[in-house]
N, C-alpha and C positions, 0 to 999 in steps of 0.2 A: 387409290390415292398417290399423289406424287411422292417421289423419293426425296430423301433428306439430302442427297448430294445436289440436286439440282434446284431446291427451294432456297430463296433468299430469305433473310431475316425481315420480319415486317418493319415497314418504314415508320417514321414518327407520324403521329396523328397530324392530319390537316384538316383544315376548315372544310365543312361539307361541301361548299361551293366548288372547292378545288378538288374534290374527290369524285364529284359527279361528272361522268363522261359527256353528258348532253351539254352541260355548261361550260365544260373545258373546250369541246368542240367549237362552240358558239364564240367563246373569248379568242381562240386560236385564230378563227376566221375573221375576227375583228381586229387581228394584229397584235393582241395582247401577249407580249413576251412572257410575262409571269405565268400566263396559261400554258404556252409552249413549254417553259421549264417544268412546270407541273406535269404535263403529259410525259416529258421524258424522264423525270423522277419516278413518277408512278409505274412505267412500263419498261425501264432500262432492264431490270432483271429478267423480264420476260424476253425482251429482244435479244439479250445476250446469251440467255439459256439454249436458244435454237441452234445457233452455230455450234455451240458446245455439244449439243446431242448430235449433230452431224460430224463431230470428231475433228473439227478446224481446230488450229493451233489458237492460243490466246491472242497473238498479232492479227491473224486472220478473222477472229471473232470481232476484234476491235475494228477492222476495216469494215466488216459485214454491218457493225452497229452504227457505224457512221454513215455508210450507205443509206441504211434503213431511215436514218433520221432526216437525210436529205429527201429521201422519197416521200416520207410522211409529210414534210414541209411543202412540197409541191403538188402532191396527190390528195391530201385531207379535203379540199373543197369537193372531191368528187364522192367522198363518204356520204351515202343517204341516209344511213340510220347510225346515230352517234351511239347507241347502245351496242352496235357491233364493232366498236372500235378495238377492242382486244382481239377479236378474231381477225379483223382486217389487218392489224399489226402483225399477227403470226403469219399470216398468208403473204404479206410483203417480205417479211424476214425469210420465209422459205424459199420465195422466189429470188432474193438476193443470195441465198445460199447456193441455189442451183446455178446461178449465173457465176458466181465465184468459183465454184468448183469447175465449171467449164473452162474458165479462163486458167485455172491452174494446171488443167489436164491438157490444155493446149500447149503450154509451156513444156510440160513433161513428155507430150507426145509430138514435138514439132517435126512437121514432115508429113504428119497424118492427115487425110482429108477431114474437112469440117463436118462432113455427114457422119463419119466414122467416130469423131469426137462427140458429136451430139448424142449418137447411140449409145455409147459407152456411159455418159453421164446419165442419160435417160434411164437406162438399166439399173445404174448403181444407185439412183436417187429416188425413183418412183416407189420402190418397196417400202422405204422408210418414211416417206413424206407423210402419208396419212397418220401413222403412229405418232411421229413427231408433233404434228398438228394437235391430235388428240391429247397426248401428254401435256404440251404446253398449255392447252386451255385448261385441263384439269389443275396444274400447277398455278395459273393465274386466278383460277376460282378459289384456290387454297389461300393464295396470298390476300385476295380480296375479303375473304371470310375472316382472316386474322386482322385485316386493317378495319373491319367493321366492329370489332370488339372494343370494349372501354380501354382507355390507354394502360391502365394497370394490367389488365389480361394481356394485352400485346406485348408489354414488357417482361411479364412473367413468362409467358410462352417463348419468347426470344431467349431469355436467358436460360431456360431449362432445356430447351431443345435445339437451339441453333448455335450457341457459343461452345468453342471448344478451346481448352478442355472443360468438362462440366464443372460447374461452380457449386459449393456446398449451399445447404440451404440456409445456414447461418448468414452466409456473405449475401445471399439473395434478399433475404428477410431485412437485413440492415439496410441494403441500397433502397428497398421499396417501403422502409418504415413499418415493417410488419413484424410480428411476434414469430419467432422460428416455428413454433408448434402449429401456426395457422396456414403456413405455406402449402401442406398437402391438402386441406380442405379447399383453399381458394383455387389451388391448381385444378382440382376436379371441378369446381363450379366452372372455372374458365374453359375447361376441356368440354364440359357439357354444352355450355354456350356455342363453342366452336363447331361441336357435332350437330348441333339445332341449325347453325347457319349452313353448314355443309347439305344438310338434308334438304333444307329449303332451296339449295343451289342444285339439287338434282342427284346428290351423292348418296 
């Protein structure tokens, strides 16, 4: 399962039509700006996590994020299977990371031949590319599983596992309108539902 450091909190619940990738892709291709915004909102954490895994600085990660968004805008019509949208986004992001790293290396090794630069980037990038692809896919599946839960479970899991510092049960119960003594029981129910979603996703 994905690590806590690279997982983002669950997003606020969206209407089903805005969560379904096939519908989102169709609406994007029709020029629906709300659909484009929904795609970016849904996958922004996934996109940003990839350059972070590659070890890029926050500024470089932001540049790569913007490059990926532009690539998505121009290349989305070529996507044959809307259900493959997350994997396609990961592949586009990995590709942008590769080229960004090559550009940075060219600057730091000015005077070296282009073939030498390509070889250095290839050697340093290839061994981790598959691992990053796999981790990013697993983390996105985890995000999707959380997003498919009821809003109360999403908020509870967010508050219990993603917020720092950890919040006391009394504070969480007050915010959710629950009795403090019921948090443990509801927490377990939500985790059981999350486990079921993950098992259905192949974990």
